[in-house]
C-alpha positions, 0 to 999 in steps of 0.5 A, a space after each residue: 422193414 427196410 427193402 433197399 438200405 441207403 448209402 448213407 443212414 441219418 437217424 434223427 432221435 427225438 429229444 424234445 417234449 412238447 412240440 415248438 413251446 416244449 423242453 428238451 430231454 437231456 438224459 444221457 444216451 449211449 448209442 453203438 459206433 456200429 449198426 447192423 441193419 441185416 436183420 431188417 432188410 427184406 432183399 438179400 444182397 451182397 452189399 454190407 448193410 453195416 453202418 459207421 457212425 461218421 458224424 454227430 449233430 448237436 443242439 445245446 439249449 433247453 428249450 425247443 425255440 433257442 439253442 445253438 447247434 454244433 457237431 462232431 465228425 469222425 477224420 481218417 485218423 480215427 480221431 473225433 473232432 468237435 467243430 463249433 463255429 470257429 473253434 475245432 477240438 480233437 477228442 480221443 473218443 465220442 462221449 456226448 449227452 445231446 445228440 440229435 442227428 447221427 450220420 452213418 455210412 
């Protein structure tokens, strides 16, 4: 149960098996763009406990000891942008396989 919900919710997904010398799980992962924590909050308050996804951190690579990180961010226009080093690309929707960390507010 959650006593006081945070302003920004960060969710780290365990996508690795076997520790430092292990490998990454590459199954497709579906996740909602909104998350309601209301049923899990112990205090009744007037603040909303519904979070909207606004950024996703992705690890590209097959093992835990190497790879590359990039991210997707949601712009005020409602478009998703993939930011990978010096390259920025616009996406109309979010469909990623290798999500590691999700940021919601």
